[in-house]
C-alpha positions as CSV (number, residue, x, y, z in Angstrom):
1,M,-39.0,-47.2,19.3
2,A,-38.8,-45.5,22.7
3,T,-35.2,-47.1,23.2
4,M,-33.9,-45.8,19.9
5,T,-35.2,-42.2,20.6
6,T,-33.4,-42.2,23.8
7,V,-30.2,-43.6,22.5
8,V,-29.6,-41.4,19.6
9,P,-29.6,-38.1,21.5
10,T,-27.0,-39.4,24.1
11,Q,-24.6,-40.5,21.1
12,H,-25.0,-37.1,19.6
13,K,-24.1,-35.2,23.1
14,K,-21.1,-37.7,23.4
15,T,-19.7,-36.9,20.1
16,A,-20.5,-33.0,20.2
17,A,-18.7,-32.5,23.4
18,P,-15.1,-33.5,22.4
19,Q,-15.6,-31.5,19.3
20,R,-16.4,-28.3,21.4
21,R,-13.2,-29.0,23.5
22,R,-11.1,-29.3,20.5
23,S,-12.3,-26.1,18.7
24,R,-11.9,-24.3,22.0
25,N,-8.3,-25.5,22.2
26,L,-7.4,-24.6,18.6
27,N,-9.1,-21.1,19.2
28,W,-6.8,-20.7,22.4
29,L,-3.8,-21.6,20.5
30,G,-4.5,-19.3,17.7
31,G,-5.3,-16.4,19.8
32,S,-2.0,-16.9,21.9
33,L,0.0,-17.0,18.6
34,S,-1.8,-14.0,17.3
35,W,-0.9,-12.1,20.6
36,L,2.9,-13.2,20.3
37,W,2.9,-12.0,16.7
38,L,1.3,-8.5,17.6
39,F,4.0,-8.2,20.3
40,V,6.7,-9.0,17.8
41,V,5.6,-6.5,15.3
42,M,4.8,-3.8,17.8
43,L,8.1,-4.2,19.5
44,P,10.1,-2.1,16.8
45,V,7.5,0.5,16.4
46,Y,7.6,0.9,20.3
47,W,11.3,1.1,20.1
48,I,11.4,3.8,17.4
49,V,8.8,6.0,19.3
50,I,10.3,6.0,22.6
51,T,13.9,6.6,21.3
52,S,12.8,9.7,19.2
53,F,11.9,11.3,22.5
54,K,15.4,10.3,24.2
55,Q,18.4,12.6,24.6
56,Q,21.3,11.7,22.6
57,S,23.4,12.0,25.8
58,N,21.5,9.4,27.7
59,Y,20.8,7.1,24.8
60,Y,23.7,4.7,25.3
61,V,23.5,4.7,29.2
62,Q,19.7,3.8,29.4
63,N,17.9,0.5,28.5
64,P,17.1,0.7,24.9
65,L,13.5,-0.4,25.5
66,A,13.0,1.7,28.8
67,P,10.8,4.8,28.3
68,P,12.9,8.1,28.3
69,S,13.7,9.5,31.8
70,E,13.2,13.1,30.4
71,A,11.4,13.1,27.3
72,T,12.6,16.0,24.8
73,L,11.5,17.2,21.5
74,S,14.7,18.3,20.3
75,N,15.3,15.5,17.9
76,Y,12.1,16.4,16.0
77,R,13.1,20.0,16.1
78,L,16.5,19.0,14.5
79,V,14.9,17.0,11.8
80,I,12.3,19.7,10.7
81,E,15.0,22.4,10.8
82,S,17.2,20.2,8.4
83,D,14.7,21.1,5.2
84,F,12.2,18.3,6.2
85,A,9.4,20.5,4.9
86,R,11.0,20.6,1.3
87,Y,11.3,16.7,1.3
88,F,7.9,16.3,2.4
89,V,6.6,18.5,-0.3
90,N,8.7,16.6,-2.9
91,S,7.2,13.3,-1.7
92,V,3.6,14.7,-1.8
93,I,4.2,15.9,-5.4
94,V,5.7,12.6,-6.6
95,T,3.2,10.5,-4.9
96,I,0.1,12.4,-6.1
97,G,1.6,13.1,-9.4
98,A,2.1,9.4,-9.9
99,V,-0.9,7.8,-8.2
100,L,-3.7,9.8,-9.7
101,P,-2.5,9.2,-13.4
102,A,-1.8,5.7,-12.8
103,V,-5.2,4.7,-11.3
104,L,-6.9,6.8,-13.9
105,I,-5.3,5.2,-16.7
106,S,-5.6,1.6,-15.1
107,F,-9.2,2.0,-14.5
108,M,-10.2,3.0,-18.1
109,A,-7.7,0.3,-19.4
110,A,-9.3,-2.3,-17.1
111,Y,-12.8,-1.3,-18.4
112,A,-12.1,-1.4,-22.1
113,I,-10.2,-4.8,-21.6
114,I,-13.3,-6.3,-19.7
115,R,-15.9,-4.8,-21.9
116,A,-14.3,-5.0,-25.6
117,G,-11.4,-7.5,-24.8
118,R,-13.1,-10.5,-26.5
119,R,-13.8,-8.4,-29.6
120,S,-10.5,-6.5,-30.0
121,R,-7.3,-8.2,-30.6
122,F,-5.5,-5.1,-29.7
123,L,-6.9,-4.9,-26.2
124,R,-6.0,-8.8,-25.8
125,L,-2.2,-8.0,-26.7
126,T,-2.3,-5.0,-24.3
127,N,-3.6,-7.1,-21.3
128,S,-1.0,-9.5,-22.1
129,L,1.8,-6.8,-22.0
130,F,0.2,-5.6,-18.4
131,L,0.6,-9.0,-17.2
132,M,4.1,-9.3,-18.6
133,G,4.9,-6.0,-16.6
134,L,4.2,-7.8,-13.5
135,A,7.0,-10.1,-14.0
136,I,9.7,-7.2,-14.6
137,P,11.2,-6.0,-11.5
138,L,12.4,-2.3,-11.4
139,Q,15.9,-3.5,-10.4
140,A,15.9,-5.2,-13.7
141,V,15.2,-2.3,-15.8
142,I,16.7,0.6,-13.7
143,I,19.7,1.2,-16.2
144,P,17.4,1.5,-19.3
145,V,15.1,3.7,-17.3
146,Y,18.1,5.8,-16.4
147,L,19.3,6.1,-20.0
148,I,15.8,7.1,-21.2
149,I,15.4,9.7,-18.5
150,I,19.0,11.3,-19.6
151,R,17.9,11.3,-23.3
152,L,14.6,13.1,-22.5
153,Q,16.9,15.7,-20.3
154,M,14.6,15.1,-17.3
155,Y,17.6,13.8,-14.8
156,D,17.4,15.5,-11.3
157,T,13.7,16.6,-11.6
158,L,10.6,15.2,-9.9
159,L,9.2,14.2,-13.4
160,A,11.9,11.9,-13.7
161,I,10.5,9.9,-10.8
162,I,7.0,10.4,-11.5
163,L,7.0,9.0,-15.0
164,P,8.8,5.5,-14.2
165,S,6.6,5.5,-11.1
166,I,3.3,5.4,-13.2
167,A,4.5,2.9,-15.6
168,F,5.4,0.5,-12.8
169,S,2.1,1.1,-11.0
170,I,-0.3,0.3,-13.9
171,P,0.1,-3.5,-14.4
172,L,-0.9,-4.5,-11.1
173,S,-3.7,-1.7,-11.0
174,V,-5.1,-2.9,-14.3
175,L,-5.2,-6.5,-12.9
176,V,-6.9,-5.8,-9.8
177,L,-9.4,-3.5,-11.3
178,S,-10.2,-5.7,-14.2
179,N,-10.9,-8.7,-11.9
180,F,-13.4,-6.3,-9.9
181,I,-15.2,-5.0,-13.1
182,R,-15.5,-8.6,-14.4
183,D,-17.6,-9.4,-11.2
184,V,-20.2,-6.5,-12.0
185,P,-23.2,-8.0,-13.6
186,R,-23.7,-7.7,-17.3
187,E,-27.4,-7.0,-16.9
188,L,-26.4,-3.6,-15.3
189,F,-24.2,-2.6,-18.5
190,E,-26.9,-3.9,-20.8
191,S,-29.6,-1.8,-18.9
192,M,-27.5,1.4,-19.3
193,R,-26.9,0.6,-22.8
194,M,-30.9,0.2,-23.6
195,D,-31.4,3.6,-21.8
196,G,-29.0,5.3,-24.4
197,A,-26.0,5.6,-22.5
198,T,-22.8,5.8,-24.0
199,E,-19.5,3.8,-23.1
200,W,-18.0,6.8,-21.6
201,G,-21.1,7.6,-19.5
202,T,-21.3,3.9,-18.5
203,L,-17.9,4.1,-17.5
204,W,-18.2,7.2,-15.1
205,H,-22.0,6.8,-13.9
206,L,-22.0,2.7,-13.3
207,A,-18.5,1.2,-13.5
208,F,-16.8,3.9,-11.2
209,P,-19.1,3.9,-8.3
210,L,-19.3,0.2,-8.4
211,T,-15.5,-0.3,-8.1
212,R,-14.9,2.4,-5.7
213,P,-13.6,0.1,-3.1
214,A,-11.2,-1.4,-5.5
215,L,-10.0,1.9,-6.7
216,V,-9.3,3.1,-3.1
217,T,-7.4,-0.1,-2.5
218,V,-5.3,0.4,-5.6
219,T,-4.6,4.0,-4.6
220,I,-3.5,3.2,-1.0
221,Y,-1.4,0.4,-2.3
222,N,0.4,2.5,-5.1
223,G,0.7,5.5,-2.6
224,L,2.5,3.2,0.0
225,G,4.9,2.0,-2.7
226,I,5.8,5.4,-4.4
227,W,6.0,7.2,-1.0
228,N,8.5,4.7,0.3
229,G,10.2,4.3,-3.1
230,F,14.0,4.6,-2.7
231,L,15.7,3.3,-5.7
232,L,14.2,5.6,-8.3
233,P,15.0,8.9,-6.3
234,L,18.4,7.6,-5.6
235,I,19.2,6.9,-9.4
236,L,17.4,9.7,-11.1
237,T,18.0,12.4,-8.8
238,Q,21.2,14.1,-7.6
239,S,20.5,17.6,-5.9
240,A,19.3,18.2,-2.4
241,D,16.3,20.2,-3.6
242,Q,14.8,17.0,-5.5
243,R,15.2,14.6,-2.7
244,T,12.2,12.7,-1.4
245,M,11.4,11.5,2.2
246,P,13.0,8.1,1.9
247,L,16.1,9.5,0.5
248,A,16.3,12.3,3.0
249,L,15.9,9.6,5.7
250,W,18.9,7.9,4.3
251,D,20.7,11.2,4.2
252,F,19.6,11.7,8.0
253,Q,21.1,8.3,8.8
254,G,24.4,9.3,7.2
255,Q,24.5,12.6,8.7
256,Y,23.4,11.4,12.2
257,G,25.0,8.1,12.3
258,V,25.7,8.2,15.8
259,N,22.6,10.3,16.7
260,V,20.1,7.5,17.0
261,P,17.4,9.6,18.4
262,A,17.3,11.9,15.6
263,V,17.0,9.0,12.9
264,A,14.2,7.6,15.0
265,A,12.4,10.8,15.0
266,S,12.7,11.2,11.1
267,V,11.3,7.8,10.9
268,V,8.4,8.8,12.9
269,L,7.7,11.9,10.9
270,T,8.1,9.9,7.7
271,T,5.7,7.2,8.9
272,L,2.9,9.7,10.1
273,P,1.3,10.3,6.6
274,I,1.1,6.7,5.8
275,L,-0.8,6.2,9.1
276,I,-3.1,9.2,8.4
277,L,-4.0,7.8,4.8
278,Y,-4.6,4.4,6.1
279,A,-7.0,5.6,9.1
280,I,-8.9,7.7,6.4
281,G,-9.4,5.0,3.9
282,R,-9.2,1.7,6.0
283,R,-12.7,0.7,5.6
284,Q,-12.7,1.0,1.8
285,L,-9.4,-0.8,2.0
286,L,-10.8,-3.6,3.7
287,S,-14.0,-3.8,1.7
288,G,-12.0,-3.8,-1.6
289,L,-9.7,-6.6,-0.4
290,T,-12.4,-8.8,0.9
291,A,-14.9,-7.7,-2.0
292,G,-13.7,-11.1,-4.2
293,F,-14.6,-13.4,-1.4
294,S,-18.1,-12.2,-0.7
295,K,-19.3,-12.4,-4.3
């Protein structure tokens, strides 16, 4: 018995050592690839930032990846003086005016589908229509949307961008929110109903606080898509007063086709609101994305 007790631990140590070495090698390889991928991703960002501070006269003479020898803010001043504030306000109006109604409608629709979808054939059909909306790209229906906007006499207005943006944001939002509400225990809903709460009160006092991470995730995701939207402003607007930031950026690229630092400065100013939005809601965003794996 004594020999057996001494042999078993030695065999365990011999098998455990190669496993530790193998795991260390795999971690080292994964870490190296992660740093390599981070370098590839950050290189264009670095180039855009340093180019925005370069002078146009020295841009083609210097190394594109070298820091500016004489940093200047003239490119940012040029972009701001070219009606940048108007384009920024238009993008803010379109983004807020589309995201808030889309998230609100999606939240109430997802709650109704989960709570009463089994008893209502209409809600099941509505959920199927939302799922079908995920399979229809914007490019496939841009001509019908254009004709509808013309018939409604809303062409060349910000409302012409807001309404289609709401419609195309709802399907994915309903899918994400419905999956999140489905994970809420039914006992909580039953306890609220036994306490005399109405469906409307249960919606705002129970479902809304518990699904806040998913709501933040959907809000940020839709906000990014609408803020960076290019096709709808291009097709549904015409005048310079109704341009949004992506369309204005394209106009800067055409207007300053040779002035690369000015284009880089406009890209930096366009990206700053997105970075601020992510910095504010990154914790809620990550918790909403990983909530399904922790339950």
